[in-house]
VMD Tcl script that builds the backbone (N, CA, C; Angstrom):
set m [mol new atoms 399]
animate dup $m
set s [atomselect $m all]
$s set {name element resname resid chain x y z} {
  {N N MET 1 A 13.820 -24.976 -1.899}
  {CA C MET 1 A 14.790 -24.253 -1.101}
  {C C MET 1 A 16.212 -24.477 -1.620}
  {N N GLN 2 A 16.537 -25.728 -2.002}
  {CA C GLN 2 A 17.878 -26.011 -2.519}
  {C C GLN 2 A 18.118 -25.279 -3.832}
  {N N ARG 3 A 17.076 -25.203 -4.660}
  {CA C ARG 3 A 17.209 -24.515 -5.943}
  {C C ARG 3 A 17.502 -23.035 -5.705}
  {N N LEU 4 A 16.852 -22.406 -4.734}
  {CA C LEU 4 A 17.078 -21.010 -4.404}
  {C C LEU 4 A 18.515 -20.797 -3.926}
  {N N ALA 5 A 19.013 -21.694 -3.096}
  {CA C ALA 5 A 20.399 -21.589 -2.605}
  {C C ALA 5 A 21.380 -21.693 -3.761}
  {N N PHE 6 A 21.105 -22.568 -4.717}
  {CA C PHE 6 A 21.980 -22.721 -5.887}
  {C C PHE 6 A 21.978 -21.456 -6.730}
  {N N VAL 7 A 20.793 -20.905 -7.000}
  {CA C VAL 7 A 20.662 -19.691 -7.809}
  {C C VAL 7 A 21.382 -18.531 -7.146}
  {N N LEU 8 A 21.301 -18.414 -5.839}
  {CA C LEU 8 A 21.971 -17.333 -5.133}
  {C C LEU 8 A 23.487 -17.526 -5.073}
  {N N SER 9 A 23.971 -18.756 -5.148}
  {CA C SER 9 A 25.418 -18.993 -5.058}
  {C C SER 9 A 26.144 -18.803 -6.382}
  {N N VAL 10 A 25.451 -18.837 -7.509}
  {CA C VAL 10 A 26.100 -18.699 -8.817}
  {C C VAL 10 A 26.820 -17.359 -8.965}
  {N N PRO 11 A 26.179 -16.197 -8.653}
  {CA C PRO 11 A 26.918 -14.927 -8.773}
  {C C PRO 11 A 28.149 -14.891 -7.870}
  {N N PHE 12 A 28.058 -15.477 -6.685}
  {CA C PHE 12 A 29.202 -15.525 -5.788}
  {C C PHE 12 A 30.359 -16.307 -6.406}
  {N N LEU 13 A 30.066 -17.443 -7.040}
  {CA C LEU 13 A 31.101 -18.255 -7.677}
  {C C LEU 13 A 31.757 -17.521 -8.830}
  {N N VAL 14 A 30.973 -16.770 -9.599}
  {CA C VAL 14 A 31.526 -15.988 -10.706}
  {C C VAL 14 A 32.475 -14.928 -10.169}
  {N N LEU 15 A 32.069 -14.216 -9.124}
  {CA C LEU 15 A 32.946 -13.208 -8.521}
  {C C LEU 15 A 34.212 -13.835 -7.963}
  {N N LEU 16 A 34.090 -14.987 -7.354}
  {CA C LEU 16 A 35.247 -15.684 -6.802}
  {C C LEU 16 A 36.209 -16.077 -7.907}
  {N N LEU 17 A 35.703 -16.550 -9.022}
  {CA C LEU 17 A 36.543 -16.935 -10.152}
  {C C LEU 17 A 37.312 -15.743 -10.700}
  {N N VAL 18 A 36.637 -14.610 -10.860}
  {CA C VAL 18 A 37.297 -13.401 -11.358}
  {C C VAL 18 A 38.333 -12.904 -10.362}
  {N N ALA 19 A 38.016 -12.946 -9.080}
  {CA C ALA 19 A 38.947 -12.493 -8.048}
  {C C ALA 19 A 40.200 -13.355 -7.991}
  {N N CYS 20 A 40.087 -14.623 -8.350}
  {CA C CYS 20 A 41.234 -15.539 -8.345}
  {C C CYS 20 A 41.962 -15.516 -9.678}
  {N N ASN 21 A 41.778 -14.453 -10.447}
  {CA C ASN 21 A 42.452 -14.245 -11.724}
  {C C ASN 21 A 41.973 -15.210 -12.794}
  {N N GLY 22 A 40.789 -15.691 -12.706}
  {CA C GLY 22 A 40.245 -16.545 -13.751}
  {C C GLY 22 A 39.980 -15.778 -15.018}
  {N N GLY 23 A 39.834 -14.464 -14.947}
  {CA C GLY 23 A 39.580 -13.674 -16.136}
  {C C GLY 23 A 40.729 -12.752 -16.463}
  {N N GLY 24 A 41.871 -12.897 -15.790}
  {CA C GLY 24 A 43.000 -12.007 -15.994}
  {C C GLY 24 A 43.838 -12.372 -17.188}
  {N N GLU 25 A 44.772 -11.480 -17.518}
  {CA C GLU 25 A 45.660 -11.695 -18.649}
  {C C GLU 25 A 47.071 -12.075 -18.215}
  {N N GLU 26 A 47.388 -11.894 -16.926}
  {CA C GLU 26 A 48.741 -12.174 -16.479}
  {C C GLU 26 A 48.792 -13.550 -15.846}
  {N N LYS 27 A 49.805 -14.338 -16.218}
  {CA C LYS 27 A 49.979 -15.668 -15.655}
  {C C LYS 27 A 51.407 -15.801 -15.160}
  {N N THR 28 A 51.627 -16.743 -14.261}
  {CA C THR 28 A 52.968 -17.005 -13.771}
  {C C THR 28 A 53.511 -18.215 -14.496}
  {N N SER 29 A 54.700 -18.062 -15.060}
  {CA C SER 29 A 55.306 -19.167 -15.800}
  {C C SER 29 A 55.884 -20.188 -14.830}
  {N N ALA 30 A 56.340 -21.298 -15.373}
  {CA C ALA 30 A 56.899 -22.372 -14.548}
  {C C ALA 30 A 58.159 -21.922 -13.826}
  {N N THR 31 A 58.811 -20.860 -14.321}
  {CA C THR 31 A 60.015 -20.384 -13.655}
  {C C THR 31 A 59.691 -19.450 -12.505}
  {N N GLY 32 A 58.397 -19.131 -12.312}
  {CA C GLY 32 A 57.993 -18.323 -11.178}
  {C C GLY 32 A 57.928 -16.845 -11.462}
  {N N THR 33 A 58.104 -16.406 -12.697}
  {CA C THR 33 A 58.034 -14.997 -13.015}
  {C C THR 33 A 56.741 -14.705 -13.738}
  {N N ALA 34 A 56.184 -13.533 -13.486}
  {CA C ALA 34 A 54.936 -13.153 -14.140}
  {C C ALA 34 A 55.230 -12.740 -15.568}
  {N N ALA 35 A 54.362 -13.135 -16.478}
  {CA C ALA 35 A 54.529 -12.782 -17.878}
  {C C ALA 35 A 53.156 -12.612 -18.503}
  {N N THR 36 A 53.091 -11.750 -19.500}
  {CA C THR 36 A 51.828 -11.554 -20.188}
  {C C THR 36 A 51.545 -12.761 -21.064}
  {N N THR 37 A 50.302 -13.205 -21.057}
  {CA C THR 37 A 49.903 -14.347 -21.869}
  {C C THR 37 A 49.987 -13.974 -23.332}
  {N N PRO 38 A 50.611 -14.829 -24.164}
  {CA C PRO 38 A 50.645 -14.536 -25.592}
  {C C PRO 38 A 49.231 -14.539 -26.160}
  {N N SER 39 A 49.116 -14.029 -27.394}
  {CA C SER 39 A 47.795 -13.975 -28.015}
  {C C SER 39 A 47.159 -15.354 -27.999}
  {N N ALA 40 A 45.860 -15.378 -27.810}
  {CA C ALA 40 A 45.138 -16.648 -27.685}
  {C C ALA 40 A 45.150 -17.392 -29.012}
  {N N THR 41 A 45.992 -18.384 -29.108}
  {CA C THR 41 A 46.042 -19.232 -30.298}
  {C C THR 41 A 45.869 -20.663 -29.830}
  {N N ALA 42 A 45.223 -21.445 -30.655}
  {CA C ALA 42 A 45.012 -22.851 -30.309}
  {C C ALA 42 A 46.325 -23.598 -30.463}
  {N N ILE 43 A 46.755 -24.265 -29.398}
  {CA C ILE 43 A 47.989 -25.042 -29.448}
  {C C ILE 43 A 47.612 -26.505 -29.608}
  {N N THR 44 A 48.095 -27.090 -30.676}
  {CA C THR 44 A 47.860 -28.500 -30.939}
  {C C THR 44 A 49.204 -29.188 -31.104}
  {N N GLU 45 A 49.199 -30.507 -31.083}
  {CA C GLU 45 A 50.447 -31.266 -31.280}
  {C C GLU 45 A 51.109 -30.865 -32.598}
  {N N GLU 46 A 50.293 -30.621 -33.627}
  {CA C GLU 46 A 50.828 -30.276 -34.947}
  {C C GLU 46 A 51.432 -28.880 -34.989}
  {N N SER 47 A 50.963 -27.977 -34.118}
  {CA C SER 47 A 51.460 -26.604 -34.149}
  {C C SER 47 A 52.759 -26.425 -33.362}
  {N N ILE 48 A 53.136 -27.409 -32.570}
  {CA C ILE 48 A 54.369 -27.314 -31.783}
  {C C ILE 48 A 55.542 -27.773 -32.642}
  {N N LYS 49 A 56.557 -26.899 -32.762}
  {CA C LYS 49 A 57.749 -27.229 -33.537}
  {C C LYS 49 A 58.815 -27.783 -32.602}
  {N N ARG 50 A 59.425 -28.890 -32.973}
  {CA C ARG 50 A 60.500 -29.478 -32.172}
  {C C ARG 50 A 61.821 -28.811 -32.556}
  {N N VAL 51 A 62.578 -28.396 -31.561}
  {CA C VAL 51 A 63.881 -27.777 -31.795}
  {C C VAL 51 A 64.935 -28.522 -30.990}
  {N N SER 52 A 66.144 -28.572 -31.532}
  {CA C SER 52 A 67.210 -29.310 -30.850}
  {C C SER 52 A 68.517 -28.536 -30.912}
  {N N VAL 53 A 69.442 -28.947 -30.067}
  {CA C VAL 53 A 70.776 -28.364 -30.055}
  {C C VAL 53 A 71.499 -28.881 -31.296}
  {N N PRO 54 A 72.038 -27.987 -32.130}
  {CA C PRO 54 A 72.731 -28.436 -33.339}
  {C C PRO 54 A 73.994 -29.233 -33.013}
  {N N ALA 55 A 74.387 -30.111 -33.937}
  {CA C ALA 55 A 75.580 -30.938 -33.730}
  {C C ALA 55 A 76.821 -30.065 -33.534}
  {N N ASN 56 A 76.972 -29.030 -34.344}
  {CA C ASN 56 A 78.101 -28.115 -34.214}
  {C C ASN 56 A 77.565 -26.786 -33.700}
  {N N VAL 57 A 77.313 -26.720 -32.401}
  {CA C VAL 57 A 76.666 -25.552 -31.806}
  {C C VAL 57 A 77.533 -24.296 -31.940}
  {N N GLY 58 A 78.833 -24.425 -31.878}
  {CA C GLY 58 A 79.725 -23.265 -32.020}
  {C C GLY 58 A 79.579 -22.602 -33.377}
  {N N LYS 59 A 79.561 -23.402 -34.418}
  {CA C LYS 59 A 79.403 -22.880 -35.780}
  {C C LYS 59 A 78.021 -22.267 -35.955}
  {N N PHE 60 A 76.989 -22.936 -35.445}
  {CA C PHE 60 A 75.633 -22.419 -35.545}
  {C C PHE 60 A 75.509 -21.073 -34.836}
  {N N GLU 61 A 76.099 -20.974 -33.641}
  {CA C GLU 61 A 76.052 -19.719 -32.881}
  {C C GLU 61 A 76.717 -18.584 -33.649}
  {N N GLN 62 A 77.853 -18.855 -34.276}
  {CA C GLN 62 A 78.540 -17.836 -35.079}
  {C C GLN 62 A 77.678 -17.389 -36.250}
  {N N GLU 63 A 77.001 -18.341 -36.904}
  {CA C GLU 63 A 76.132 -18.003 -38.035}
  {C C GLU 63 A 74.965 -17.129 -37.596}
  {N N VAL 64 A 74.353 -17.473 -36.474}
  {CA C VAL 64 A 73.214 -16.703 -35.980}
  {C C VAL 64 A 73.660 -15.304 -35.570}
  {N N LEU 65 A 74.735 -15.207 -34.810}
  {CA C LEU 65 A 75.195 -13.907 -34.317}
  {C C LEU 65 A 75.780 -13.031 -35.424}
  {N N ALA 66 A 76.155 -13.641 -36.560}
  {CA C ALA 66 A 76.690 -12.877 -37.680}
  {C C ALA 66 A 75.594 -12.134 -38.453}
  {N N LYS 67 A 74.340 -12.493 -38.225}
  {CA C LYS 67 A 73.231 -11.819 -38.907}
  {C C LYS 67 A 73.203 -10.353 -38.488}
  {N N ALA 68 A 72.871 -9.495 -39.426}
  {CA C ALA 68 A 72.918 -8.051 -39.185}
  {C C ALA 68 A 71.856 -7.568 -38.199}
  {N N SER 69 A 70.665 -8.083 -38.297}
  {CA C SER 69 A 69.583 -7.532 -37.472}
  {C C SER 69 A 68.881 -8.620 -36.664}
  {N N ILE 70 A 69.550 -9.101 -35.631}
  {CA C ILE 70 A 68.962 -10.126 -34.763}
  {C C ILE 70 A 67.992 -9.444 -33.797}
  {N N ARG 71 A 66.790 -9.974 -33.743}
  {CA C ARG 71 A 65.770 -9.494 -32.811}
  {C C ARG 71 A 65.614 -10.571 -31.744}
  {N N GLU 72 A 65.538 -10.150 -30.496}
  {CA C GLU 72 A 65.399 -11.083 -29.381}
  {C C GLU 72 A 64.078 -10.809 -28.674}
  {N N LYS 73 A 63.282 -11.865 -28.478}
  {CA C LYS 73 A 61.974 -11.723 -27.848}
  {C C LYS 73 A 61.868 -12.703 -26.686}
  {N N LEU 74 A 61.520 -12.198 -25.507}
  {CA C LEU 74 A 61.328 -13.049 -24.336}
  {C C LEU 74 A 60.056 -13.865 -24.521}
  {N N CYS 75 A 60.155 -15.161 -24.285}
  {CA C CYS 75 A 59.018 -16.066 -24.423}
  {C C CYS 75 A 58.671 -16.656 -23.060}
  {N N ILE 76 A 57.526 -17.299 -22.985}
  {CA C ILE 76 A 57.114 -17.988 -21.763}
  {C C ILE 76 A 57.703 -19.388 -21.809}
  {N N PHE 77 A 58.438 -19.750 -20.757}
  {CA C PHE 77 A 59.079 -21.058 -20.705}
  {C C PHE 77 A 58.383 -21.930 -19.672}
  {N N LEU 78 A 57.853 -23.055 -20.124}
  {CA C LEU 78 A 57.211 -24.030 -19.240}
  {C C LEU 78 A 58.213 -25.160 -19.021}
  {N N GLN 79 A 59.008 -25.039 -17.974}
  {CA C GLN 79 A 60.142 -25.927 -17.759}
  {C C GLN 79 A 59.734 -27.385 -17.594}
  {N N THR 80 A 58.646 -27.658 -16.884}
  {CA C THR 80 A 58.258 -29.051 -16.652}
  {C C THR 80 A 57.846 -29.759 -17.939}
  {N N GLU 81 A 57.368 -28.996 -18.944}
  {CA C GLU 81 A 56.983 -29.584 -20.225}
  {C C GLU 81 A 58.058 -29.416 -21.291}
  {N N SER 82 A 59.119 -28.655 -21.012}
  {CA C SER 82 A 60.161 -28.301 -21.990}
  {C C SER 82 A 59.558 -27.622 -23.216}
  {N N VAL 83 A 58.633 -26.695 -22.958}
  {CA C VAL 83 A 57.952 -25.971 -24.032}
  {C C VAL 83 A 58.233 -24.483 -23.883}
  {N N VAL 84 A 58.514 -23.840 -25.022}
  {CA C VAL 84 A 58.733 -22.400 -25.080}
  {C C VAL 84 A 57.601 -21.818 -25.920}
  {N N ASP 85 A 56.789 -20.947 -25.313}
  {CA C ASP 85 A 55.638 -20.351 -25.982}
  {C C ASP 85 A 55.970 -18.902 -26.331}
  {N N CYS 86 A 56.109 -18.647 -27.630}
  {CA C CYS 86 A 56.452 -17.305 -28.109}
  {C C CYS 86 A 55.241 -16.620 -28.743}
  {N N GLY 87 A 54.051 -17.013 -28.329}
  {CA C GLY 87 A 52.828 -16.379 -28.824}
  {C C GLY 87 A 52.670 -16.562 -30.320}
  {N N GLY 88 A 52.457 -15.461 -31.028}
  {CA C GLY 88 A 52.248 -15.485 -32.468}
  {C C GLY 88 A 53.466 -15.936 -33.256}
  {N N ASP 89 A 54.640 -15.973 -32.602}
  {CA C ASP 89 A 55.866 -16.408 -33.279}
  {C C ASP 89 A 56.106 -17.903 -33.154}
  {N N GLY 90 A 55.206 -18.623 -32.511}
  {CA C GLY 90 A 55.309 -20.075 -32.462}
  {C C GLY 90 A 55.481 -20.645 -31.067}
  {N N VAL 91 A 55.245 -21.950 -31.001}
  {CA C VAL 91 A 55.425 -22.728 -29.772}
  {C C VAL 91 A 56.449 -23.807 -30.097}
  {N N TYR 92 A 57.455 -23.933 -29.254}
  {CA C TYR 92 A 58.578 -24.824 -29.528}
  {C C TYR 92 A 58.779 -25.814 -28.388}
  {N N MET 93 A 59.031 -27.072 -28.742}
  {CA C MET 93 A 59.336 -28.099 -27.747}
  {C C MET 93 A 60.834 -28.383 -27.832}
  {N N LEU 94 A 61.503 -28.294 -26.698}
  {CA C LEU 94 A 62.944 -28.516 -26.630}
  {C C LEU 94 A 63.212 -30.015 -26.532}
  {N N THR 95 A 64.010 -30.551 -27.452}
  {CA C THR 95 A 64.301 -31.986 -27.410}
  {C C THR 95 A 65.297 -32.326 -26.313}
  {N N THR 96 A 66.131 -31.369 -25.937}
  {CA C THR 96 A 67.046 -31.524 -24.807}
  {C C THR 96 A 66.550 -30.588 -23.718}
  {N N PRO 97 A 66.087 -31.128 -22.581}
  {CA C PRO 97 A 65.519 -30.256 -21.547}
  {C C PRO 97 A 66.546 -29.311 -20.938}
  {N N VAL 98 A 66.048 -28.187 -20.460}
  {CA C VAL 98 A 66.881 -27.210 -19.759}
  {C C VAL 98 A 66.862 -27.586 -18.287}
  {N N GLU 99 A 68.034 -27.748 -17.714}
  {CA C GLU 99 A 68.141 -28.066 -16.290}
  {C C GLU 99 A 68.883 -26.940 -15.602}
  {N N GLY 100 A 68.322 -26.457 -14.529}
  {CA C GLY 100 A 68.921 -25.364 -13.788}
  {C C GLY 100 A 67.830 -24.468 -13.241}
  {N N THR 101 A 68.235 -23.467 -12.474}
  {CA C THR 101 A 67.274 -22.568 -11.860}
  {C C THR 101 A 67.192 -21.260 -12.626}
  {N N SER 102 A 66.083 -20.566 -12.445}
  {CA C SER 102 A 65.833 -19.264 -13.077}
  {C C SER 102 A 66.027 -19.312 -14.584}
  {N N ALA 103 A 65.454 -20.310 -15.226}
  {CA C ALA 103 A 65.577 -20.453 -16.674}
  {C C ALA 103 A 64.713 -19.422 -17.391}
  {N N ARG 104 A 65.273 -18.852 -18.449}
  {CA C ARG 104 A 64.572 -17.902 -19.324}
  {C C ARG 104 A 64.891 -18.275 -20.758}
  {N N CYS 105 A 63.907 -18.169 -21.623}
  {CA C CYS 105 A 64.123 -18.495 -23.029}
  {C C CYS 105 A 63.687 -17.341 -23.918}
  {N N ASN 106 A 64.489 -17.091 -24.944}
  {CA C ASN 106 A 64.229 -16.029 -25.907}
  {C C ASN 106 A 64.205 -16.602 -27.315}
  {N N LEU 107 A 63.396 -15.990 -28.158}
  {CA C LEU 107 A 63.366 -16.315 -29.575}
  {C C LEU 107 A 64.314 -15.366 -30.282}
  {N N LEU 108 A 65.243 -15.896 -31.060}
  {CA C LEU 108 A 66.145 -15.080 -31.860}
  {C C LEU 108 A 65.669 -15.166 -33.304}
  {N N SER 109 A 65.421 -14.004 -33.905}
  {CA C SER 109 A 64.944 -14.002 -35.282}
  {C C SER 109 A 65.654 -12.922 -36.082}
  {N N ASP 110 A 65.686 -13.118 -37.379}
  {CA C ASP 110 A 66.273 -12.173 -38.322}
  {C C ASP 110 A 65.111 -11.611 -39.120}
  {N N GLU 111 A 64.759 -10.363 -38.847}
  {CA C GLU 111 A 63.568 -9.736 -39.407}
  {C C GLU 111 A 62.352 -10.554 -38.999}
  {N N SER 112 A 61.732 -11.320 -39.882}
  {CA C SER 112 A 60.553 -12.084 -39.470}
  {C C SER 112 A 60.798 -13.585 -39.464}
  {N N LYS 113 A 62.035 -14.011 -39.695}
  {CA C LYS 113 A 62.342 -15.446 -39.754}
  {C C LYS 113 A 62.944 -15.930 -38.432}
  {N N PRO 114 A 62.232 -16.841 -37.718}
  {CA C PRO 114 A 62.792 -17.397 -36.482}
  {C C PRO 114 A 64.038 -18.237 -36.785}
  {N N LEU 115 A 65.103 -18.006 -36.016}
  {CA C LEU 115 A 66.371 -18.722 -36.235}
  {C C LEU 115 A 66.698 -19.701 -35.118}
  {N N ALA 116 A 66.471 -19.269 -33.866}
  {CA C ALA 116 A 66.912 -20.092 -32.736}
  {C C ALA 116 A 66.153 -19.724 -31.471}
  {N N ILE 117 A 66.171 -20.655 -30.531}
  {CA C ILE 117 A 65.703 -20.417 -29.170}
  {C C ILE 117 A 66.952 -20.433 -28.295}
  {N N SER 118 A 67.118 -19.404 -27.483}
  {CA C SER 118 A 68.253 -19.305 -26.576}
  {C C SER 118 A 67.724 -19.349 -25.145}
  {N N CYS 119 A 68.156 -20.361 -24.384}
  {CA C CYS 119 A 67.726 -20.496 -22.987}
  {C C CYS 119 A 68.928 -20.323 -22.073}
  {N N THR 120 A 68.734 -19.562 -21.007}
  {CA C THR 120 A 69.794 -19.348 -20.025}
  {C C THR 120 A 69.292 -19.766 -18.650}
  {N N THR 121 A 70.222 -20.200 -17.806}
  {CA C THR 121 A 69.902 -20.532 -16.417}
  {C C THR 121 A 70.922 -19.865 -15.502}
  {N N GLN 122 A 70.551 -19.726 -14.225}
  {CA C GLN 122 A 71.439 -19.109 -13.238}
  {C C GLN 122 A 72.321 -20.128 -12.532}
  {N N ASP 123 A 71.771 -21.299 -12.186}
  {CA C ASP 123 A 72.542 -22.293 -11.438}
  {C C ASP 123 A 72.277 -23.682 -12.003}
  {N N PRO 124 A 73.158 -24.216 -12.813}
  {CA C PRO 124 A 74.446 -23.653 -13.211}
  {C C PRO 124 A 74.248 -22.550 -14.244}
  {N N GLU 125 A 75.188 -21.619 -14.275}
  {CA C GLU 125 A 75.120 -20.532 -15.244}
  {C C GLU 125 A 75.475 -21.105 -16.612}
  {N N GLN 126 A 74.506 -21.051 -17.527}
  {CA C GLN 126 A 74.719 -21.625 -18.859}
  {C C GLN 126 A 73.788 -20.999 -19.873}
  {N N ARG 127 A 74.116 -21.195 -21.132}
  {CA C ARG 127 A 73.260 -20.784 -22.238}
  {C C ARG 127 A 73.188 -21.946 -23.209}
  {N N ILE 128 A 71.976 -22.312 -23.587}
  {CA C ILE 128 A 71.771 -23.408 -24.532}
  {C C ILE 128 A 71.068 -22.842 -25.748}
  {N N LEU 129 A 71.582 -23.155 -26.923}
  {CA C LEU 129 A 71.042 -22.639 -28.170}
  {C C LEU 129 A 70.385 -23.788 -28.933}
  {N N TYR 130 A 69.137 -23.603 -29.348}
  {CA C TYR 130 A 68.371 -24.605 -30.098}
  {C C TYR 130 A 68.103 -24.072 -31.489}
  {N N ALA 131 A 68.373 -24.869 -32.509}
  {CA C ALA 131 A 68.161 -24.460 -33.899}
  {C C ALA 131 A 66.704 -24.648 -34.304}
  {N N ILE 132 A 66.153 -23.639 -34.990}
  {CA C ILE 132 A 64.812 -23.740 -35.558}
  {C C ILE 132 A 64.997 -24.004 -37.048}
  {N N LYS 133 A 64.458 -25.119 -37.506}
  {CA C LYS 133 A 64.605 -25.484 -38.929}
  {C C LYS 133 A 63.314 -25.320 -39.667}
}
mol reanalyze $m
mol bondsrecalc $m
mol representation Tube
mol addrep $m
């Protein structure tokens, strides 16, 4: 009898998992906004690139913004881990955490070369630029 109850409950559990978005493509980031999951790539310690605020951030910002064709891509920001997931364009760990509310991070690239991660917050209103080396 117990075996029959188990066999009958398996399809119910599968339906429950799918209904709770276990098979969906949309996830909510740590900032509370819905975002599409980047392409399924295996994330390992070795695949995460560490990025930091440059010593002369003003000069770095001028160099980046002086590029002719800057492309900006919204990435998924996991604030509690200080990780920015840009899907096929890489996963980046911020050495200086972003503090503030409504944080969003973008990948800035020149054609196909990643240059920087730009994170903004609402409170306090700020923009932090991280160099990708």
